[in-house]
Kinemage of the C-alpha trace (Angstrom):
@kinemage 1
@onewidth
@group {chain A} dominant
@subgroup {mainchain}
@vectorlist {calphas} color= white
{ca unk a 1} P 10.113 72.033 46.201
{ca unk a 2} L 8.131 69.883 44.046
{ca unk a 3} L 9.176 69.121 40.526
{ca unk a 4} L 7.454 66.975 37.833
{ca unk a 5} L 9.496 66.687 34.461
{ca unk a 6} L 6.959 65.687 31.320
{ca unk a 7} L 9.373 64.654 28.446
{ca unk a 8} L 6.919 64.131 25.517
{ca unk a 9} L 3.362 65.434 24.609
{ca unk a 10} L 1.820 64.178 21.293
{ca unk a 11} L -1.165 64.152 19.789
{ca unk a 12} L -2.032 61.751 17.029
{ca unk a 13} L -5.168 61.546 14.640
{ca unk a 14} L -6.494 58.834 12.197
{ca unk a 15} L -4.724 59.072 8.796
{ca unk a 16} L -8.098 59.892 6.896
{ca unk a 17} L -9.016 62.578 9.215
{ca unk a 18} L -5.545 64.625 8.864
{ca unk a 19} L -6.016 64.247 5.079
{ca unk a 20} L -9.200 65.520 5.316
{ca unk a 21} L -8.567 68.683 7.685
{ca unk a 22} L -6.027 69.797 5.680
{ca unk a 23} L -7.652 70.180 2.353
{ca unk a 24} L -9.018 73.674 3.259
{ca unk a 25} L -5.967 74.734 5.695
{ca unk a 26} L -4.502 77.997 4.244
{ca unk a 27} L -1.577 77.227 6.437
{ca unk a 28} L 1.291 76.797 4.006
{ca unk a 29} L 3.350 73.274 4.577
{ca unk a 30} L 7.249 73.584 6.034
{ca unk a 31} L 9.722 72.978 3.776
{ca unk a 32} L 11.625 70.609 5.810
{ca unk a 33} L 8.007 68.269 5.239
{ca unk a 34} L 7.762 68.303 9.198
{ca unk a 35} L 4.158 69.063 10.241
{ca unk a 36} L 4.169 72.678 11.715
{ca unk a 37} L 3.072 71.591 15.109
{ca unk a 38} L 5.510 68.818 15.273
{ca unk a 39} L 8.517 69.493 17.723
{ca unk a 40} L 11.656 68.816 14.896
{ca unk a 41} L 13.339 67.032 18.191
{ca unk a 42} L 10.356 64.127 17.821
{ca unk a 43} L 12.057 60.885 16.306
{ca unk a 44} L 10.448 60.156 13.020
{ca unk a 45} L 9.586 56.636 14.010
{ca unk a 46} L 7.146 58.774 16.116
{ca unk a 47} L 5.211 60.313 12.893
{ca unk a 48} L 2.978 57.290 12.497
{ca unk a 49} L 1.822 54.735 14.718
{ca unk a 50} L -0.611 51.349 14.292
{ca unk a 51} L -3.251 51.218 16.832
{ca unk a 52} L -4.262 47.680 18.336
{ca unk a 53} L -7.092 47.742 16.419
{ca unk a 54} L -5.087 47.886 13.153
{ca unk a 55} L -5.724 51.660 12.066
{ca unk a 56} L -2.620 54.182 11.273
{ca unk a 57} L -2.598 57.359 13.053
{ca unk a 58} L -0.535 60.500 11.822
{ca unk a 59} L 1.299 62.663 14.341
{ca unk a 60} L -0.232 66.290 14.302
{ca unk a 61} L 1.300 67.897 17.154
{ca unk a 62} L 4.379 67.203 19.596
{ca unk a 63} L 6.905 69.027 22.230
{ca unk a 64} L 9.946 67.457 23.362
{ca unk a 65} L 10.635 70.094 25.714
{ca unk a 66} L 14.340 70.159 24.484
{ca unk a 67} L 15.181 73.889 23.916
{ca unk a 68} L 16.533 74.933 27.667
{ca unk a 69} L 14.750 77.893 29.461
{ca unk a 70} L 11.822 78.688 27.169
{ca unk a 71} L 9.923 81.386 27.958
{ca unk a 72} L 6.263 80.705 28.653
{ca unk a 73} L 5.189 84.235 29.044
{ca unk a 74} L 1.850 85.128 27.541
{ca unk a 75} L 2.932 85.946 23.539
{ca unk a 76} L 6.409 84.572 24.112
{ca unk a 77} L 5.915 81.061 22.873
{ca unk a 78} L 4.248 79.698 20.017
{ca unk a 79} L 2.456 76.570 21.605
{ca unk a 80} L 2.076 77.311 25.338
{ca unk a 81} L 1.154 79.970 27.321
{ca unk a 82} L 1.910 80.007 31.591
{ca unk a 83} L -0.510 81.953 33.415
{ca unk a 84} L -0.150 84.738 35.829
{ca unk a 85} L -2.952 84.483 37.751
{ca unk a 86} L -3.874 83.600 40.981
{ca unk a 87} L -6.107 80.408 41.193
{ca unk a 88} L -9.605 81.659 42.421
{ca unk a 89} L -11.391 77.964 42.296
{ca unk a 90} L -11.879 75.284 44.314
{ca unk a 91} L -10.762 76.973 47.900
{ca unk a 92} L -7.275 77.308 46.242
{ca unk a 93} L -4.222 78.607 47.975
{ca unk a 94} L -1.778 79.423 45.471
{ca unk a 95} L -1.397 81.436 42.274
{ca unk a 96} L 0.079 80.411 39.002
{ca unk a 97} L 3.250 82.295 37.511
{ca unk a 98} L 5.535 82.032 34.422
{ca unk a 99} L 8.764 81.693 36.589
{ca unk a 100} L 7.467 78.259 37.863
{ca unk a 101} L 7.196 76.358 34.506
{ca unk a 102} L 10.682 75.378 33.391
{ca unk a 103} L 12.395 73.592 30.630
{ca unk a 104} L 15.732 71.773 31.556
{ca unk a 105} L 17.748 68.791 30.702
{ca unk a 106} L 15.323 67.777 27.949
{ca unk a 107} L 12.181 67.707 30.568
{ca unk a 108} L 9.425 70.389 31.205
{ca unk a 109} L 9.221 71.189 35.167
{ca unk a 110} L 6.512 72.791 37.225
{ca unk a 111} L 8.165 73.922 40.330
{ca unk a 112} L 6.064 74.406 43.629
{ca unk a 113} L 7.564 77.283 45.897
{ca unk a 114} L 6.278 77.986 49.414
{ca unk a 115} L 5.762 81.473 50.157
{ca unk a 116} L 3.230 84.178 51.314
{ca unk a 117} L 1.501 86.120 48.669
{ca unk a 118} L -1.099 89.015 48.922
{ca unk a 119} L -3.609 88.930 45.968
{ca unk a 120} L -6.690 90.870 44.826
{ca unk a 121} L -8.958 89.429 41.963
{ca unk a 122} L -12.325 90.057 41.069
{ca unk a 123} L -14.607 86.913 42.477
{ca unk a 124} L -17.472 86.202 40.059
{ca unk a 125} L -18.704 83.525 42.670
{ca unk a 126} L -19.432 85.786 45.535
{ca unk a 127} L -22.819 86.471 46.484
{ca unk a 128} L -22.340 89.936 45.071
{ca unk a 129} L -19.587 89.740 42.752
{ca unk a 130} L -16.605 92.076 44.093
{ca unk a 131} L -13.040 92.475 44.479
{ca unk a 132} L -11.720 90.211 46.713
{ca unk a 133} L -8.059 90.289 48.646
{ca unk a 134} L -6.752 86.825 49.780
{ca unk a 135} L -3.244 85.417 51.260
{ca unk a 136} L -1.995 82.648 48.986
{ca unk a 137} L 0.561 80.241 50.151
{ca unk a 138} L 2.329 78.833 47.144
{ca unk a 139} L 3.396 79.745 43.675
{ca unk a 140} L 2.815 77.146 40.914
{ca unk a 141} L 2.464 77.023 37.509
{ca unk a 142} L -0.379 75.954 34.694
{ca unk a 143} L 0.331 75.674 31.013
{ca unk a 144} L -2.640 76.228 28.367
{ca unk a 145} L -2.711 75.831 24.712
{ca unk a 146} L -5.656 78.080 24.689
{ca unk a 147} L -6.744 79.335 21.355
{ca unk a 148} L -3.423 78.235 19.968
{ca unk a 149} L -3.729 74.790 19.353
{ca unk a 150} L -7.231 73.160 19.305
{ca unk a 151} L -8.396 69.546 18.428
{ca unk a 152} L -11.848 68.013 17.731
{ca unk a 153} L -10.703 64.411 18.654
{ca unk a 154} L -7.868 62.154 18.717
{ca unk a 155} L -5.155 60.255 20.653
{ca unk a 156} L -3.225 61.972 23.271
{ca unk a 157} L 0.323 60.514 24.766
{ca unk a 158} L 2.246 62.166 27.399
{ca unk a 159} L 5.327 60.845 29.495
{ca unk a 160} L 5.325 62.386 32.405
{ca unk a 161} L 6.272 61.913 35.998
{ca unk a 162} L 3.827 62.488 39.124
{ca unk a 163} L 5.570 64.891 42.204
{ca unk a 164} L 5.691 63.494 45.800
{ca unk a 165} L 8.271 63.500 48.604
{ca unk a 166} L 10.581 60.783 47.253
{ca unk a 167} L 13.915 61.854 48.946
{ca unk a 168} L 15.465 59.774 51.676
{ca unk a 169} L 14.873 61.966 53.965
{ca unk a 170} L 10.992 61.780 53.782
{ca unk a 171} L 10.807 58.195 54.948
{ca unk a 172} L 8.428 57.634 52.140
{ca unk a 173} L 8.091 53.666 52.319
{ca unk a 174} L 8.917 53.299 48.305
{ca unk a 175} L 11.919 54.800 48.926
{ca unk a 176} L 13.221 53.026 52.176
{ca unk a 177} L 11.500 49.711 50.830
{ca unk a 178} L 9.659 48.817 54.092
{ca unk a 179} L 6.884 50.267 56.171
{ca unk a 180} L 5.887 49.783 59.868
{ca unk a 181} L 2.628 48.187 60.341
{ca unk a 182} L 2.394 48.559 64.372
{ca unk a 183} L 4.626 45.496 64.955
{ca unk a 184} L 7.483 45.126 62.547
{ca unk a 185} L 8.634 46.257 59.155
{ca unk a 186} L 7.027 44.852 56.240
{ca unk a 187} L 8.984 45.018 52.591
{ca unk a 188} L 7.487 47.319 50.055
{ca unk a 189} L 8.607 46.552 46.252
{ca unk a 190} L 8.614 49.456 43.613
{ca unk a 191} L 5.355 48.018 42.094
{ca unk a 192} L 3.357 47.785 45.283
{ca unk a 193} L 0.570 50.279 45.614
{ca unk a 194} L 1.053 53.323 47.405
{ca unk a 195} L 0.465 52.558 51.121
{ca unk a 196} L 0.947 56.063 52.436
{ca unk a 197} L -0.592 59.059 50.802
{ca unk a 198} L 0.496 61.849 52.710
{ca unk a 199} L 3.859 61.708 51.006
{ca unk a 200} L 2.004 62.835 47.720
{ca unk a 201} L 0.085 66.067 48.934
{ca unk a 202} L -0.091 67.713 45.291
{ca unk a 203} L -3.050 67.135 42.950
{ca unk a 204} L -1.541 67.785 39.589
{ca unk a 205} L -3.716 67.589 36.520
{ca unk a 206} L -3.211 67.052 32.509
{ca unk a 207} L -6.641 67.898 30.966
{ca unk a 208} L -8.290 69.323 28.200
{ca unk a 209} L -11.280 71.771 27.754
{ca unk a 210} L -13.454 73.256 25.004
{ca unk a 211} L -11.768 76.528 23.543
{ca unk a 212} L -15.034 78.598 24.429
{ca unk a 213} L -14.025 78.375 28.066
{ca unk a 214} L -10.577 79.317 29.265
{ca unk a 215} L -9.510 77.625 32.604
{ca unk a 216} L -9.323 80.353 35.498
{ca unk a 217} L -11.029 82.929 33.517
{ca unk a 218} L -14.468 82.732 35.405
{ca unk a 219} L -16.109 84.978 33.064
{ca unk a 220} L -15.521 82.737 30.275
{ca unk a 221} L -16.541 79.496 31.923
{ca unk a 222} L -19.317 80.844 33.973
{ca unk a 223} L -22.714 78.678 32.437
{ca unk a 224} L -20.277 77.693 29.695
{ca unk a 225} L -18.334 75.115 31.612
{ca unk a 226} L -18.974 72.152 31.195
{ca unk a 227} L -21.784 72.310 29.093
{ca unk a 228} L -22.348 70.131 25.662
{ca unk a 229} L -25.839 69.982 24.816
{ca unk a 230} L -27.398 71.142 21.471
{ca unk a 231} L -31.318 70.872 22.473
{ca unk a 232} L -33.732 73.468 23.539
{ca unk a 233} L -34.788 72.634 27.206
{ca unk a 234} L -36.356 75.056 28.996
{ca unk a 235} L -35.378 73.304 32.461
{ca unk a 236} L -31.671 74.194 31.198
{ca unk a 237} L -32.137 77.390 29.461
{ca unk a 238} L -31.085 79.741 32.490
{ca unk a 239} L -28.131 77.485 33.594
{ca unk a 240} L -26.517 77.235 29.712
{ca unk a 241} L -25.210 80.424 28.792
{ca unk a 242} L -25.435 79.532 25.173
{ca unk a 243} L -28.669 77.560 24.588
{ca unk a 244} L -30.313 75.839 21.814
{ca unk a 245} L -33.237 77.917 22.918
{ca unk a 246} L -31.852 81.348 22.016
{ca unk a 247} L -32.668 83.018 18.803
{ca unk a 248} L -30.168 85.734 19.209
{ca unk a 249} L -26.888 84.435 21.282
{ca unk a 250} L -24.640 87.314 20.140
{ca unk a 251} L -20.875 87.344 19.443
{ca unk a 252} L -21.300 85.747 16.028
{ca unk a 253} L -22.757 82.247 17.590
{ca unk a 254} L -25.653 80.620 15.274
{ca unk a 255} L -29.213 81.094 16.402
{ca unk a 256} L -30.558 78.077 18.117
{ca unk a 257} L -27.626 76.243 18.710
{ca unk a 258} L -26.504 74.829 21.897
{ca unk a 259} L -22.753 75.328 22.867
{ca unk a 260} L -20.334 74.979 25.712
{ca unk a 261} L -17.061 73.861 27.065
{ca unk a 262} L -16.868 70.231 28.203
{ca unk a 263} L -13.766 68.659 30.058
{ca unk a 264} L -11.685 65.824 29.661
{ca unk a 265} L -9.131 64.805 32.647
{ca unk a 266} L -6.504 62.590 30.806
{ca unk a 267} L -5.067 62.108 34.487
{ca unk a 268} L -5.497 64.210 37.817
{ca unk a 269} L -4.736 63.204 41.419
{ca unk a 270} L -1.888 61.886 43.584
{ca unk a 271} L -0.333 58.826 45.096
{ca unk a 272} L -2.689 56.051 44.728
{ca unk a 273} L -5.779 58.299 43.688
{ca unk a 274} L -5.357 58.854 40.338
{ca unk a 275} L -8.264 59.170 37.830
{ca unk a 276} L -9.235 60.303 34.468
{ca unk a 277} L -12.972 61.687 33.959
{ca unk a 278} L -15.308 63.436 31.809
{ca unk a 279} L -17.283 66.329 32.998
{ca unk a 280} L -20.251 67.084 30.724
{ca unk a 281} L -23.581 69.140 31.561
{ca unk a 282} L -26.638 68.574 31.772
{ca unk a 283} L -26.268 65.864 34.265
{ca unk a 284} L -28.000 62.465 34.088
{ca unk a 285} L -31.811 62.964 35.192
{ca unk a 286} L -32.168 62.102 38.659
{ca unk a 287} L -34.134 58.981 37.685
{ca unk a 288} L -31.101 57.161 36.113
{ca unk a 289} L -28.209 58.161 38.690
{ca unk a 290} L -27.009 56.815 41.888
{ca unk a 291} L -29.038 57.025 45.205
{ca unk a 292} L -27.633 59.897 47.621
{ca unk a 293} L -25.881 58.782 50.735
{ca unk a 294} L -28.058 59.435 54.171
{ca unk a 295} L -27.008 59.769 57.441
{ca unk a 296} L -29.731 57.370 58.568
{ca unk a 297} L -27.701 54.677 57.119
{ca unk a 298} L -23.882 56.332 57.354
{ca unk a 299} L -24.198 56.848 60.932
{ca unk a 300} L -21.440 54.954 62.857
{ca unk a 301} L -23.974 52.818 64.997
{ca unk a 302} L -25.783 51.513 61.978
{ca unk a 303} L -24.970 47.915 61.110
{ca unk a 304} L -25.867 46.852 57.353
{ca unk a 305} L -27.053 43.414 56.586
{ca unk a 306} L -23.635 42.452 55.985
{ca unk a 307} L -22.356 43.408 59.182
{ca unk a 308} L -20.751 46.938 57.913
{ca unk a 309} L -20.734 50.135 60.098
{ca unk a 310} L -21.714 53.186 58.846
{ca unk a 311} L -19.271 55.489 58.005
{ca unk a 312} L -20.191 58.612 59.533
{ca unk a 313} L -19.926 60.877 56.882
{ca unk a 314} L -21.557 61.456 53.366
{ca unk a 315} L -18.566 61.384 51.129
{ca unk a 316} L -18.471 57.470 51.539
{ca unk a 317} L -19.233 57.278 47.535
{ca unk a 318} L -15.718 58.326 46.497
{ca unk a 319} L -14.606 54.913 47.914
{ca unk a 320} L -17.461 53.008 47.334
{ca unk a 321} L -18.096 52.386 51.180
{ca unk a 322} L -21.270 53.729 51.501
{ca unk a 323} L -24.037 51.574 53.533
{ca unk a 324} L -26.668 53.775 52.118
{ca unk a 325} L -28.646 51.438 49.772
{ca unk a 326} L -27.693 52.247 46.027
{ca unk a 327} L -25.275 54.814 47.129
{ca unk a 328} L -21.996 52.867 45.471
{ca unk a 329} L -22.856 51.957 42.176
{ca unk a 330} L -25.795 51.931 40.097
{ca unk a 331} L -28.536 49.084 39.933
{ca unk a 332} L -26.396 47.899 43.249
{ca unk a 333} L -28.172 46.019 45.024
{ca unk a 334} L -30.907 45.248 42.637
{ca unk a 335} L -33.580 46.068 44.976
{ca unk a 336} L -32.859 49.303 45.809
{ca unk a 337} L -33.696 50.406 42.197
{ca unk a 338} L -36.105 47.726 41.254
{ca unk a 339} L -38.912 50.528 41.476
{ca unk a 340} L -37.290 52.333 38.463
{ca unk a 341} L -38.251 49.894 35.912
{ca unk a 342} L -35.353 50.568 33.844
{ca unk a 343} L -31.520 50.198 33.834
{ca unk a 344} L -29.360 53.085 35.614
{ca unk a 345} L -26.538 54.949 34.397
{ca unk a 346} L -24.399 54.091 31.142
{ca unk a 347} L -24.171 50.813 30.010
{ca unk a 348} L -21.100 48.744 28.058
{ca unk a 349} L -18.149 51.171 29.208
{ca unk a 350} L -14.972 49.656 28.999
{ca unk a 351} L -12.190 48.643 31.765
{ca unk a 352} L -8.928 46.919 31.646
{ca unk a 353} L -6.102 46.475 34.286
{ca unk a 354} L -2.868 47.883 34.713
{ca unk a 355} L -0.622 44.753 34.780
{ca unk a 356} L 2.353 46.683 36.165
{ca unk a 357} L 1.320 46.820 39.628
{ca unk a 358} L 2.046 43.743 42.381
{ca unk a 359} L -0.827 41.074 41.932
{ca unk a 360} L -2.817 40.909 44.880
{ca unk a 361} L -4.884 37.311 45.678
{ca unk a 362} L -7.736 39.107 47.025
{ca unk a 363} L -8.899 41.184 43.757
{ca unk a 364} L -7.979 38.264 41.106
{ca unk a 365} L -11.281 37.393 38.898
{ca unk a 366} L -12.545 35.187 36.592
{ca unk a 367} L -14.902 35.842 33.593
{ca unk a 368} L -17.510 33.248 34.125
{ca unk a 369} L -19.080 34.019 37.534
{ca unk a 370} L -18.981 37.694 36.849
{ca unk a 371} L -20.821 37.304 33.683
{ca unk a 372} L -23.353 35.094 35.372
{ca unk a 373} L -23.988 37.737 38.180
{ca unk a 374} L -24.139 40.610 35.700
{ca unk a 375} L -27.677 39.367 34.646
{ca unk a 376} L -28.771 38.123 37.930
{ca unk a 377} L -30.084 40.280 41.340
{ca unk a 378} L -27.267 41.561 43.440
{ca unk a 379} L -27.716 41.457 47.092
{ca unk a 380} L -24.597 42.927 48.262
{ca unk a 381} L -24.615 46.902 48.363
{ca unk a 382} L -21.003 46.973 47.965
{ca unk a 383} L -18.114 45.424 45.390
{ca unk a 384} L -17.821 41.788 45.294
{ca unk a 385} L -14.726 40.500 43.480
{ca unk a 386} L -16.875 37.601 42.204
{ca unk a 387} L -19.929 39.567 40.844
{ca unk a 388} L -19.003 42.927 39.757
{ca unk a 389} L -16.449 43.814 37.050
{ca unk a 390} L -13.034 45.094 38.224
{ca unk a 391} L -14.458 48.852 37.173
{ca unk a 392} L -16.970 48.623 40.117
{ca unk a 393} L -19.447 48.811 37.164
{ca unk a 394} L -22.517 46.548 37.170
{ca unk a 395} L -23.196 47.165 33.618
{ca unk a 396} L -19.341 46.937 32.308
{ca unk a 397} L -18.677 45.671 28.903
{ca unk a 398} L -17.451 42.271 29.348
{ca unk a 399} L -16.828 41.412 25.713
{ca unk a 400} L -13.255 40.156 24.355
{ca unk a 401} L -10.729 42.753 24.149
{ca unk a 402} L -10.660 43.961 20.763
{ca unk a 403} L -13.123 41.586 19.526
{ca unk a 404} L -10.277 38.964 19.572
{ca unk a 405} L -9.594 37.959 23.148
{ca unk a 406} L -8.749 35.742 24.995
{ca unk a 407} L -9.253 38.014 27.865
{ca unk a 408} L -12.247 40.196 28.591
{ca unk a 409} L -12.973 43.845 29.444
{ca unk a 410} L -13.858 44.654 33.075
{ca unk a 411} L -12.180 41.379 34.441
{ca unk a 412} L -8.944 41.841 36.676
{ca unk a 413} L -7.536 38.406 36.117
{ca unk a 414} L -4.089 38.486 37.611
{ca unk a 415} L -5.281 40.830 40.653
{ca unk a 416} L -3.343 43.908 39.531
{ca unk a 417} L -4.525 47.782 39.566
{ca unk a 418} L -7.746 48.125 37.983
{ca unk a 419} L -9.421 51.068 36.746
{ca unk a 420} L -12.915 51.624 38.780
{ca unk a 421} L -15.656 53.962 37.561
{ca unk a 422} L -17.192 56.732 40.031
{ca unk a 423} L -20.013 59.051 39.636
{ca unk a 424} L -19.779 62.518 40.946
{ca unk a 425} L -23.011 64.954 40.280
{ca unk a 426} L -24.298 68.224 41.087
{ca unk a 427} L -27.633 69.729 40.264
{ca unk a 428} L -26.771 70.107 36.314
{ca unk a 429} L -23.533 68.366 36.034
{ca unk a 430} L -22.286 64.946 35.991
{ca unk a 431} L -18.568 63.990 36.280
{ca unk a 432} L -17.504 60.330 35.791
{ca unk a 433} L -14.309 59.354 36.679
{ca unk a 434} L -12.292 56.375 36.813
{ca unk a 435} L -9.298 56.262 39.330
{ca unk a 436} L -6.779 53.685 38.635
């Protein structure tokens, strides 16, 4: 059994936006003066915050999960619904049930049970859509606010504990305080990077998706997720279900207006592989993308100019260890992209280090050499701490943080854990992920 408690979910909006939104809101205010989506157990000092840029933000939704044994079955809770459905995507091996969504001792828990379950579901992704019978091996929970609470933007704050095997019997080195390197025990401090991913086998997520689609309800997401496009382009017309080329989309939708359901993953992953991402379609045109890994360069008997051996597979771009020129980072090395005559991917994305982790000397950076290299030719195909931002992004913003300084975006001054940029791409989709 794995549990991950969540103690606070808060949604903030700029004060000026909240006041504007309330002008046409037919909802009567509560006599208590507390917003209708704000949990009465939320401390009053959380109702308003000041951002690092001096902006005032008002709280519009919160949930402290203080009520014991809440029932999240469909129709029972004002805010959440715990799905009762098998997971039919990503080769899933589990189902979701309301019984696995639990409030206890002031926290929300998702419980994972190991058991055999025979399920039948309609598979819209098969070559010929039909009913499918499959054996599942786990029961878990998925909570949604779909069609209950929706937002168009704001600031989300979540206090959560990620699941893992952290009991003494697991021999997790972060529990025992040491790990074996093959010859001796090495001390492991609480804030050291996780050395053994096997103790964190699950992949939980805290994420948002456009309300036109509903996660796991494939008929609502097919050709709707993760589109966010409002131009008529014949190349994408058949792939985007609600297209700006369509004079009569039906369902009360506006003619000639493209719609979709993009996805923002606030956090997902496990152990040391934690990411935040945005998934949108259509994807970046090929002439602005990374190069695809090529087995000509990734075979294990290939050696690149820096003396690195090929990885033996094509999934090297996840860790940016490809030996294929241009398959790790946009415009790196310079020679692999020179024929394009323009920069690739996005420019000016911002990255900052997580200063809570134990510093690593080899990851420490200084602004001057990275800034100098950013405008010159890059020779190496892989990341170099002296020439590329901590985000593994050549075009990262290196300006002063919040315009004040003295520190710069994209520079890992202390060698702590830094976010890095990954690009995953399919024919019509782009997923930009920034792992911790």
